[in-house]
N, CA, C, O and the ligand as a Tripos MOL2 file, in Angstrom:
@<TRIPOS>MOLECULE
protein
  237   235    60     0     0
PROTEIN
NO_CHARGES

@<TRIPOS>ATOM
      1 N           0.8380   -1.1360    0.0080 N.3       1 MET1
      2 CA         -0.0790   -0.0690   -0.2230 C.3       1 MET1
      3 C           0.9720    1.2790    0.0990 C.2       1 MET1
      4 O           0.8090    2.3390   -0.5040 O.2       1 MET1
      5 N           1.9660    1.1110    1.0320 N.am      2 ASN2
      6 CA          2.8600    2.3970    0.8810 C.3       2 ASN2
      7 C           3.5450    2.5800   -0.4540 C.2       2 ASN2
      8 O           3.8190    3.7150   -0.8430 O.2       2 ASN2
      9 N           3.8210    1.5490   -1.1440 N.am      3 LYS3
     10 CA          4.5550    1.6060   -2.6250 C.3       3 LYS3
     11 C           3.3280    2.2450   -3.6580 C.2       3 LYS3
     12 O           3.6170    3.0680   -4.5260 O.2       3 LYS3
     13 N           2.1310    1.8260   -3.4750 N.am      4 LEU4
     14 CA          1.2990    2.2150   -4.3890 C.3       4 LEU4
     15 C           1.0170    3.7170   -4.2070 C.2       4 LEU4
     16 O           0.7710    4.4030   -5.1990 O.2       4 LEU4
     17 N           1.0460    4.2600   -2.9560 N.am      5 GLU5
     18 CA          0.9210    5.6610   -2.6970 C.3       5 GLU5
     19 C           1.9660    6.5120   -3.2540 C.2       5 GLU5
     20 O           1.7810    7.6110   -3.7770 O.2       5 GLU5
     21 N           2.9690    5.9730   -3.1130 N.am      6 SER6
     22 CA          4.2340    6.6710   -3.6560 C.3       6 SER6
     23 C           4.3270    6.7090   -5.1690 C.2       6 SER6
     24 O           4.6760    7.6810   -5.8390 O.2       6 SER6
     25 N           3.9950    5.6180   -5.5710 N.am      7 ASP7
     26 CA          3.9280    5.6890   -7.1240 C.3       7 ASP7
     27 C           2.7070    6.6440   -7.7320 C.2       7 ASP7
     28 O           2.7500    7.1870   -8.8360 O.2       7 ASP7
     29 N           1.7470    6.7230   -6.9010 N.am      8 SER8
     30 CA          0.5310    7.5240   -7.4320 C.3       8 SER8
     31 C           0.9160    8.9720   -7.2100 C.2       8 SER8
     32 O           0.2310    9.8000   -7.8090 O.2       8 SER8
     33 N           1.9590    9.4330   -6.4000 N.am      9 GLU9
     34 CA          2.2070   10.7830   -6.2890 C.3       9 GLU9
     35 C           3.0930   11.3940   -7.5460 C.2       9 GLU9
     36 O           3.1550   12.5820   -7.8610 O.2       9 GLU9
     37 N           3.8010   10.2220   -8.2180 N.am     10 SER10
     38 CA          4.4860   10.8640   -9.4540 C.3      10 SER10
     39 C           3.5190   11.0960  -10.6450 C.2      10 SER10
     40 O           3.8310   11.6690  -11.6890 O.2      10 SER10
     41 N           2.0770   10.4770  -10.2950 N.am     11 PHE11
     42 CA          1.2250   10.4900  -11.3500 C.3      11 PHE11
     43 C           0.0370   11.8440  -11.0260 C.2      11 PHE11
     44 O          -1.0300   12.0160  -11.6160 O.2      11 PHE11
     45 N           0.5850   12.6370   -9.9770 N.am     12 GLY12
     46 CA         -0.0810   13.7340   -9.4260 C.3      12 GLY12
     47 C          -1.0300   13.3670   -8.3350 C.2      12 GLY12
     48 O          -1.7870   14.2170   -7.8670 O.2      12 GLY12
     49 N          -1.0200   12.1420   -7.9140 N.am     13 GLY13
     50 CA         -1.6510   11.6470   -6.6690 C.3      13 GLY13
     51 C          -3.0510   11.3800   -6.9790 C.2      13 GLY13
     52 O          -3.8140   11.2080   -6.0280 O.2      13 GLY13
     53 N          -3.4470   11.3280   -8.0300 N.am     14 VAL14
     54 CA         -5.0030   10.9240   -8.5390 C.3      14 VAL14
     55 C          -5.0060    9.4550   -8.3770 C.2      14 VAL14
     56 O          -4.1910    8.6650   -8.8530 O.2      14 VAL14
     57 N          -6.1990    9.1590   -7.5240 N.am     15 VAL15
     58 CA         -6.5580    7.9360   -7.3270 C.3      15 VAL15
     59 C          -8.1430    7.9290   -7.5820 C.2      15 VAL15
     60 O          -8.9220    8.8490   -7.3290 O.2      15 VAL15
     61 N          -8.4410    6.6700   -8.1440 N.am     16 TYR16
     62 CA         -9.8450    6.4960   -8.3960 C.3      16 TYR16
     63 C         -10.2970    5.3430   -7.3670 C.2      16 TYR16
     64 O          -9.5190    4.5080   -6.9050 O.2      16 TYR16
     65 N         -11.6480    5.4220   -7.0820 N.am     17 GLU17
     66 CA        -12.2950    4.5490   -6.1510 C.3      17 GLU17
     67 C         -13.4340    4.0370   -6.9150 C.2      17 GLU17
     68 O         -14.2260    4.8420   -7.4060 O.2      17 GLU17
     69 N         -13.6260    2.5140   -7.0950 N.am     18 CYS18
     70 CA        -14.6350    1.8170   -7.6870 C.3      18 CYS18
     71 C         -15.7930    2.1060   -6.6210 C.2      18 CYS18
     72 O         -15.6910    2.0030   -5.3980 O.2      18 CYS18
     73 N         -16.8800    2.4760   -7.3330 N.am     19 VAL19
     74 CA        -18.2370    2.6770   -6.4070 C.3      19 VAL19
     75 C         -18.8910    1.3680   -6.1330 C.2      19 VAL19
     76 O         -19.8300    1.2680   -5.3440 O.2      19 VAL19
     77 N         -18.3560    0.3060   -6.8310 N.am     20 ARG20
     78 CA        -19.0110   -1.2190   -6.5750 C.3      20 ARG20
     79 C         -18.3700   -1.8580   -5.4540 C.2      20 ARG20
     80 O         -18.9030   -2.3360   -4.4530 O.2      20 ARG20
     81 N         -16.9460   -1.7880   -5.8130 N.am     21 CYS21
     82 CA        -16.1600   -2.6090   -4.7100 C.3      21 CYS21
     83 C         -14.9300   -1.9980   -3.8960 C.2      21 CYS21
     84 O         -14.1000   -2.5760   -3.1940 O.2      21 CYS21
     85 N         -15.0680   -0.7220   -4.1950 N.am     22 ALA22
     86 CA        -14.4620    0.1550   -3.3320 C.3      22 ALA22
     87 C         -12.7730    0.2660   -3.4360 C.2      22 ALA22
     88 O         -12.0270    0.9300   -2.7160 O.2      22 ALA22
     89 N         -12.4360   -0.5770   -4.5350 N.am     23 THR23
     90 CA        -11.1220   -0.9610   -4.7280 C.3      23 THR23
     91 C         -10.4720    0.2130   -5.5630 C.2      23 THR23
     92 O         -10.9250    0.5520   -6.6560 O.2      23 THR23
     93 N          -9.3250    0.8360   -4.9390 N.am     24 LEU24
     94 CA         -8.4940    1.9430   -5.2630 C.3      24 LEU24
     95 C          -7.7770    1.7610   -6.5580 C.2      24 LEU24
     96 O          -6.9270    0.8720   -6.6020 O.2      24 LEU24
     97 N          -8.0110    2.5030   -7.6460 N.am     25 VAL25
     98 CA         -7.3000    2.3260   -8.8220 C.3      25 VAL25
     99 C          -6.4090    3.6210   -9.0150 C.2      25 VAL25
    100 O          -6.9650    4.7120   -8.8940 O.2      25 VAL25
    101 N          -5.2020    3.5680   -9.2760 N.am     26 THR26
    102 CA         -4.4180    4.6140   -9.6500 C.3      26 THR26
    103 C          -4.2620    4.9110  -11.1400 C.2      26 THR26
    104 O          -4.5190    4.1100  -12.0390 O.2      26 THR26
    105 N          -3.8100    6.1550  -11.2940 N.am     27 ASN27
    106 CA         -3.6340    6.3620  -12.6340 C.3      27 ASN27
    107 C          -2.8290    5.4640  -13.3910 C.2      27 ASN27
    108 O          -3.1690    5.0550  -14.5010 O.2      27 ASN27
    109 N          -1.6100    5.1000  -12.7340 N.am     28 GLU28
    110 CA         -0.6040    4.0590  -13.2830 C.3      28 GLU28
    111 C          -1.4850    2.7740  -13.6660 C.2      28 GLU28
    112 O          -1.2200    2.0440  -14.6210 O.2      28 GLU28
    113 N          -2.3570    2.6290  -12.9640 N.am     29 ASP29
    114 CA         -3.3880    1.3240  -13.1630 C.3      29 ASP29
    115 C          -4.0080    1.4540  -14.6120 C.2      29 ASP29
    116 O          -3.9680    0.6130  -15.5090 O.2      29 ASP29
    117 N          -4.6250    2.7830  -14.6290 N.am     30 LEU30
    118 CA         -5.5530    3.0050  -15.6690 C.3      30 LEU30
    119 C          -4.7340    3.1060  -16.9660 C.2      30 LEU30
    120 O          -5.1950    2.8990  -18.0890 O.2      30 LEU30
    121 N          -3.5590    3.4240  -16.7060 N.am     31 ALA31
    122 CA         -2.7140    3.7380  -17.9170 C.3      31 ALA31
    123 C          -2.2820    2.3320  -18.4770 C.2      31 ALA31
    124 O          -1.8400    2.3580  -19.6260 O.2      31 ALA31
    125 N          -2.3340    1.1900  -17.8920 N.am     32 ALA32
    126 CA         -2.1970   -0.0010  -18.1940 C.3      32 ALA32
    127 C          -3.2190   -0.7880  -19.0110 C.2      32 ALA32
    128 O          -2.9880   -1.8490  -19.5900 O.2      32 ALA32
    129 N          -4.6260    0.0090  -18.9770 N.am     33 LEU33
    130 CA         -5.7130   -0.5830  -19.2530 C.3      33 LEU33
    131 C          -6.1670    0.1920  -20.4190 C.2      33 LEU33
    132 O          -5.9400    1.3990  -20.5070 O.2      33 LEU33
    133 N          -6.8810   -0.5580  -21.4250 N.am     34 PRO34
    134 CA         -7.4760   -0.0110  -22.7510 C.3      34 PRO34
    135 C          -8.6140    0.9950  -22.5290 C.2      34 PRO34
    136 O          -9.0400    1.7600  -23.3940 O.2      34 PRO34
    137 N          -9.0510    0.9030  -21.2790 N.am     35 GLU35
    138 CA        -10.2190    1.8640  -20.8790 C.3      35 GLU35
    139 C         -10.2990    1.9510  -19.5210 C.2      35 GLU35
    140 O          -9.8270    1.0860  -18.7840 O.2      35 GLU35
    141 N         -10.9600    3.1010  -19.0660 N.am     36 ILE36
    142 CA        -11.2820    3.3120  -17.6120 C.3      36 ILE36
    143 C         -12.0080    2.5630  -16.8960 C.2      36 ILE36
    144 O         -13.2080    2.8390  -16.9180 O.2      36 ILE36
    145 N         -11.5900    1.4440  -16.0710 N.am     37 LYS37
    146 CA        -12.5890    0.5600  -15.4000 C.3      37 LYS37
    147 C         -11.9070   -0.1250  -14.1620 C.2      37 LYS37
    148 O         -10.6850   -0.0470  -14.0320 O.2      37 LYS37
    149 N         -12.6110   -0.7320  -13.3380 N.am     38 CYS38
    150 CA        -11.9800   -1.1650  -12.3630 C.3      38 CYS38
    151 C         -11.7180   -2.9690  -12.5580 C.2      38 CYS38
    152 O         -12.2680   -3.7250  -13.3580 O.2      38 CYS38
    153 N         -10.8530   -3.2260  -11.6850 N.am     39 ILE39
    154 CA        -10.5380   -4.8670  -12.0520 C.3      39 ILE39
    155 C         -11.7290   -5.6980  -11.8030 C.2      39 ILE39
    156 O         -11.7110   -6.8820  -12.1400 O.2      39 ILE39
    157 N         -12.8900   -5.1090  -11.1690 N.am     40 CYS40
    158 CA        -13.7750   -6.0090  -11.2340 C.3      40 CYS40
    159 C         -14.7920   -5.9560  -12.4600 C.2      40 CYS40
    160 O         -15.8020   -6.6470  -12.5910 O.2      40 CYS40
    161 N         -14.2620   -4.9040  -13.3980 N.am     41 GLY41
    162 CA        -15.2170   -4.7940  -14.5330 C.3      41 GLY41
    163 C         -16.1100   -3.6680  -14.4930 C.2      41 GLY41
    164 O         -16.6610   -3.3950  -15.5600 O.2      41 GLY41
    165 N         -16.3710   -2.9550  -13.4910 N.am     42 TYR42
    166 CA        -17.2330   -1.9730  -13.3560 C.3      42 TYR42
    167 C         -16.5250   -0.5360  -13.8350 C.2      42 TYR42
    168 O         -15.3650   -0.2730  -13.5180 O.2      42 TYR42
    169 N         -17.1980    0.1950  -14.4840 N.am     43 ARG43
    170 CA        -16.6050    1.3200  -15.1290 C.3      43 ARG43
    171 C         -16.8270    2.7150  -14.2110 C.2      43 ARG43
    172 O         -16.1550    3.7110  -14.4780 O.2      43 ARG43
    173 N         -17.6090    2.7270  -13.3350 N.am     44 ILE44
    174 CA        -17.8630    3.8670  -12.4880 C.3      44 ILE44
    175 C         -17.0430    4.1700  -11.3540 C.2      44 ILE44
    176 O         -17.1920    3.6410  -10.2530 O.2      44 ILE44
    177 N         -16.1670    5.0360  -11.6390 N.am     45 LEU45
    178 CA        -14.9110    5.3130  -10.6310 C.3      45 LEU45
    179 C         -15.3260    6.6900  -10.2260 C.2      45 LEU45
    180 O         -15.8430    7.5090  -10.9860 O.2      45 LEU45
    181 N         -14.9810    6.9230   -8.6250 N.am     46 LYS46
    182 CA        -14.7830    8.1880   -8.0130 C.3      46 LYS46
    183 C         -13.6590    8.6100   -8.0710 C.2      46 LYS46
    184 O         -12.7980    7.7980   -7.7340 O.2      46 LYS46
    185 N         -13.2110    9.9110   -8.4750 N.am     47 LYS47
    186 CA        -11.9950   10.1500   -8.2100 C.3      47 LYS47
    187 C         -11.7050   10.8320   -6.6320 C.2      47 LYS47
    188 O         -12.4190   11.5880   -5.9730 O.2      47 LYS47
    189 N         -10.4270   10.2690   -6.3360 N.am     48 ARG48
    190 CA         -9.9770   10.6460   -4.9660 C.3      48 ARG48
    191 C          -8.8200   11.2290   -5.1090 C.2      48 ARG48
    192 O          -8.1490   11.0590   -6.1270 O.2      48 ARG48
    193 N          -8.4180   12.0200   -4.0740 N.am     49 ARG49
    194 CA         -7.3020   12.8050   -3.9880 C.3      49 ARG49
    195 C          -6.5530   12.4870   -2.6130 C.2      49 ARG49
    196 O          -6.4520   13.4300   -1.8290 O.2      49 ARG49
    197 N          -6.0330   11.2820   -2.2530 N.am     50 PRO50
    198 CA         -5.4640   11.0440   -0.9970 C.3      50 PRO50
    199 C          -4.4310   11.9750   -0.1900 C.2      50 PRO50
    200 O          -4.3190   12.0420    1.0340 O.2      50 PRO50
    201 N          -3.6380   12.7400   -1.2500 N.am     51 SER51
    202 CA         -2.4960   13.5090   -0.7380 C.3      51 SER51
    203 C          -3.0460   14.7890   -0.1670 C.2      51 SER51
    204 O          -2.3430   15.5000    0.5510 O.2      51 SER51
    205 N          -4.3380   15.1090   -0.4840 N.am     52 ILE52
    206 CA         -4.9220   16.4140   -0.1430 C.3      52 ILE52
    207 C          -5.9950   16.1120    0.7210 C.2      52 ILE52
    208 O          -7.0250   15.6670    0.2150 O.2      52 ILE52
    209 N          -5.9200   16.2930    2.0440 N.am     53 VAL53
    210 CA         -6.9770   16.2580    3.0780 C.3      53 VAL53
    211 C          -7.7410   17.3830    3.2060 C.2      53 VAL53
    212 O          -7.1160   18.3230    3.6970 O.2      53 VAL53
    213 N          -9.0120   17.6320    2.9010 N.am     54 LYS54
    214 CA         -9.8290   18.8840    3.2480 C.3      54 LYS54
    215 C         -10.7880   18.4560    4.2650 C.2      54 LYS54
    216 O         -11.3670   17.3710    4.3200 O.2      54 LYS54
    217 N         -10.8830   19.4860    5.0900 N.am     55 GLN55
    218 CA        -11.7970   19.3840    5.9520 C.3      55 GLN55
    219 C         -13.1640   20.4170    5.7300 C.2      55 GLN55
    220 O         -13.1100   21.6380    5.5820 O.2      55 GLN55
    221 N         -14.1180   19.7590    5.7480 N.am     56 VAL56
    222 CA        -15.4320   20.5300    5.2960 C.3      56 VAL56
    223 C         -16.0050   20.9390    6.9740 C.2      56 VAL56
    224 O         -16.1960   20.0790    7.8330 O.2      56 VAL56
    225 N         -16.1750   22.1390    7.1430 N.am     57 LYS57
    226 CA        -17.0020   22.3850    8.2420 C.3      57 LYS57
    227 C         -18.0710   23.3620    7.9910 C.2      57 LYS57
    228 O         -17.8880   24.3330    7.2560 O.2      57 LYS57
    229 N         -19.2450   23.1110    8.6210 N.am     58 SER58
    230 CA        -20.1770   23.9380    8.5520 C.3      58 SER58
    231 C         -20.1350   25.0070    9.7650 C.2      58 SER58
    232 O         -20.0360   24.6990   10.9530 O.2      58 SER58
    233 N         -20.2320   26.3500    9.2380 N.am     59 ILE59
    234 CA        -19.8440   27.2700   10.0990 C.3      59 ILE59
    235 C         -21.1500   27.8310   10.7650 C.2      59 ILE59
    236 O         -21.0770   28.7150   11.6180 O.2      59 ILE59
    237 ZN        -14.5690   -2.5670   -8.6370 Zn       60 ZN60
@<TRIPOS>BOND
     1     1     2 1
     2     2     3 1
     3     3     4 2
     4     3     5 am
     5     5     6 1
     6     6     7 1
     7     7     8 2
     8     7     9 am
     9     9    10 1
    10    10    11 1
    11    11    12 2
    12    11    13 am
    13    13    14 1
    14    14    15 1
    15    15    16 2
    16    15    17 am
    17    17    18 1
    18    18    19 1
    19    19    20 2
    20    19    21 am
    21    21    22 1
    22    22    23 1
    23    23    24 2
    24    23    25 am
    25    25    26 1
    26    26    27 1
    27    27    28 2
    28    27    29 am
    29    29    30 1
    30    30    31 1
    31    31    32 2
    32    31    33 am
    33    33    34 1
    34    34    35 1
    35    35    36 2
    36    35    37 am
    37    37    38 1
    38    38    39 1
    39    39    40 2
    40    39    41 am
    41    41    42 1
    42    42    43 1
    43    43    44 2
    44    43    45 am
    45    45    46 1
    46    46    47 1
    47    47    48 2
    48    47    49 am
    49    49    50 1
    50    50    51 1
    51    51    52 2
    52    51    53 am
    53    53    54 1
    54    54    55 1
    55    55    56 2
    56    55    57 am
    57    57    58 1
    58    58    59 1
    59    59    60 2
    60    59    61 am
    61    61    62 1
    62    62    63 1
    63    63    64 2
    64    63    65 am
    65    65    66 1
    66    66    67 1
    67    67    68 2
    68    67    69 am
    69    69    70 1
    70    70    71 1
    71    71    72 2
    72    71    73 am
    73    73    74 1
    74    74    75 1
    75    75    76 2
    76    75    77 am
    77    77    78 1
    78    78    79 1
    79    79    80 2
    80    79    81 am
    81    81    82 1
    82    82    83 1
    83    83    84 2
    84    83    85 am
    85    85    86 1
    86    86    87 1
    87    87    88 2
    88    87    89 am
    89    89    90 1
    90    90    91 1
    91    91    92 2
    92    91    93 am
    93    93    94 1
    94    94    95 1
    95    95    96 2
    96    95    97 am
    97    97    98 1
    98    98    99 1
    99    99   100 2
   100    99   101 am
   101   101   102 1
   102   102   103 1
   103   103   104 2
   104   103   105 am
   105   105   106 1
   106   106   107 1
   107   107   108 2
   108   107   109 am
   109   109   110 1
   110   110   111 1
   111   111   112 2
   112   111   113 am
   113   113   114 1
   114   114   115 1
   115   115   116 2
   116   115   117 am
   117   117   118 1
   118   118   119 1
   119   119   120 2
   120   119   121 am
   121   121   122 1
   122   122   123 1
   123   123   124 2
   124   123   125 am
   125   125   126 1
   126   126   127 1
   127   127   128 2
   128   127   129 am
   129   129   130 1
   130   130   131 1
   131   131   132 2
   132   131   133 am
   133   133   134 1
   134   134   135 1
   135   135   136 2
   136   135   137 am
   137   137   138 1
   138   138   139 1
   139   139   140 2
   140   139   141 am
   141   141   142 1
   142   142   143 1
   143   143   144 2
   144   143   145 am
   145   145   146 1
   146   146   147 1
   147   147   148 2
   148   147   149 am
   149   149   150 1
   150   150   151 1
   151   151   152 2
   152   151   153 am
   153   153   154 1
   154   154   155 1
   155   155   156 2
   156   155   157 am
   157   157   158 1
   158   158   159 1
   159   159   160 2
   160   159   161 am
   161   161   162 1
   162   162   163 1
   163   163   164 2
   164   163   165 am
   165   165   166 1
   166   166   167 1
   167   167   168 2
   168   167   169 am
   169   169   170 1
   170   170   171 1
   171   171   172 2
   172   171   173 am
   173   173   174 1
   174   174   175 1
   175   175   176 2
   176   175   177 am
   177   177   178 1
   178   178   179 1
   179   179   180 2
   180   179   181 am
   181   181   182 1
   182   182   183 1
   183   183   184 2
   184   183   185 am
   185   185   186 1
   186   186   187 1
   187   187   188 2
   188   187   189 am
   189   189   190 1
   190   190   191 1
   191   191   192 2
   192   191   193 am
   193   193   194 1
   194   194   195 1
   195   195   196 2
   196   195   197 am
   197   197   198 1
   198   198   199 1
   199   199   200 2
   200   199   201 am
   201   201   202 1
   202   202   203 1
   203   203   204 2
   204   203   205 am
   205   205   206 1
   206   206   207 1
   207   207   208 2
   208   207   209 am
   209   209   210 1
   210   210   211 1
   211   211   212 2
   212   211   213 am
   213   213   214 1
   214   214   215 1
   215   215   216 2
   216   215   217 am
   217   217   218 1
   218   218   219 1
   219   219   220 2
   220   219   221 am
   221   221   222 1
   222   222   223 1
   223   223   224 2
   224   223   225 am
   225   225   226 1
   226   226   227 1
   227   227   228 2
   228   227   229 am
   229   229   230 1
   230   230   231 1
   231   231   232 2
   232   231   233 am
   233   233   234 1
   234   234   235 1
   235   235   236 2
@<TRIPOS>SUBSTRUCTURE
     1 MET1         2 RESIDUE 1 A MET
     2 ASN2         6 RESIDUE 1 A ASN
     3 LYS3        10 RESIDUE 1 A LYS
     4 LEU4        14 RESIDUE 1 A LEU
     5 GLU5        18 RESIDUE 1 A GLU
     6 SER6        22 RESIDUE 1 A SER
     7 ASP7        26 RESIDUE 1 A ASP
     8 SER8        30 RESIDUE 1 A SER
     9 GLU9        34 RESIDUE 1 A GLU
    10 SER10       38 RESIDUE 1 A SER
    11 PHE11       42 RESIDUE 1 A PHE
    12 GLY12       46 RESIDUE 1 A GLY
    13 GLY13       50 RESIDUE 1 A GLY
    14 VAL14       54 RESIDUE 1 A VAL
    15 VAL15       58 RESIDUE 1 A VAL
    16 TYR16       62 RESIDUE 1 A TYR
    17 GLU17       66 RESIDUE 1 A GLU
    18 CYS18       70 RESIDUE 1 A CYS
    19 VAL19       74 RESIDUE 1 A VAL
    20 ARG20       78 RESIDUE 1 A ARG
    21 CYS21       82 RESIDUE 1 A CYS
    22 ALA22       86 RESIDUE 1 A ALA
    23 THR23       90 RESIDUE 1 A THR
    24 LEU24       94 RESIDUE 1 A LEU
    25 VAL25       98 RESIDUE 1 A VAL
    26 THR26      102 RESIDUE 1 A THR
    27 ASN27      106 RESIDUE 1 A ASN
    28 GLU28      110 RESIDUE 1 A GLU
    29 ASP29      114 RESIDUE 1 A ASP
    30 LEU30      118 RESIDUE 1 A LEU
    31 ALA31      122 RESIDUE 1 A ALA
    32 ALA32      126 RESIDUE 1 A ALA
    33 LEU33      130 RESIDUE 1 A LEU
    34 PRO34      134 RESIDUE 1 A PRO
    35 GLU35      138 RESIDUE 1 A GLU
    36 ILE36      142 RESIDUE 1 A ILE
    37 LYS37      146 RESIDUE 1 A LYS
    38 CYS38      150 RESIDUE 1 A CYS
    39 ILE39      154 RESIDUE 1 A ILE
    40 CYS40      158 RESIDUE 1 A CYS
    41 GLY41      162 RESIDUE 1 A GLY
    42 TYR42      166 RESIDUE 1 A TYR
    43 ARG43      170 RESIDUE 1 A ARG
    44 ILE44      174 RESIDUE 1 A ILE
    45 LEU45      178 RESIDUE 1 A LEU
    46 LYS46      182 RESIDUE 1 A LYS
    47 LYS47      186 RESIDUE 1 A LYS
    48 ARG48      190 RESIDUE 1 A ARG
    49 ARG49      194 RESIDUE 1 A ARG
    50 PRO50      198 RESIDUE 1 A PRO
    51 SER51      202 RESIDUE 1 A SER
    52 ILE52      206 RESIDUE 1 A ILE
    53 VAL53      210 RESIDUE 1 A VAL
    54 LYS54      214 RESIDUE 1 A LYS
    55 GLN55      218 RESIDUE 1 A GLN
    56 VAL56      222 RESIDUE 1 A VAL
    57 LYS57      226 RESIDUE 1 A LYS
    58 SER58      230 RESIDUE 1 A SER
    59 ILE59      234 RESIDUE 1 A ILE
    60 ZN60       237 GROUP 0 **** ****
């Protein structure tokens, strides 16, 4: 997991999360695939930025 995180940093730290199985897919993983989809075959991915932590507070 640590290795994946350091790898994703060189790609801008963009990570996608499958909405079906919650598997994290890095840009590097997507680059090796002919199309954007999860390893489970599901194509709907949410974009995540694990290197940037935002706190949302209601004032
Ligand atoms: Zn999936």
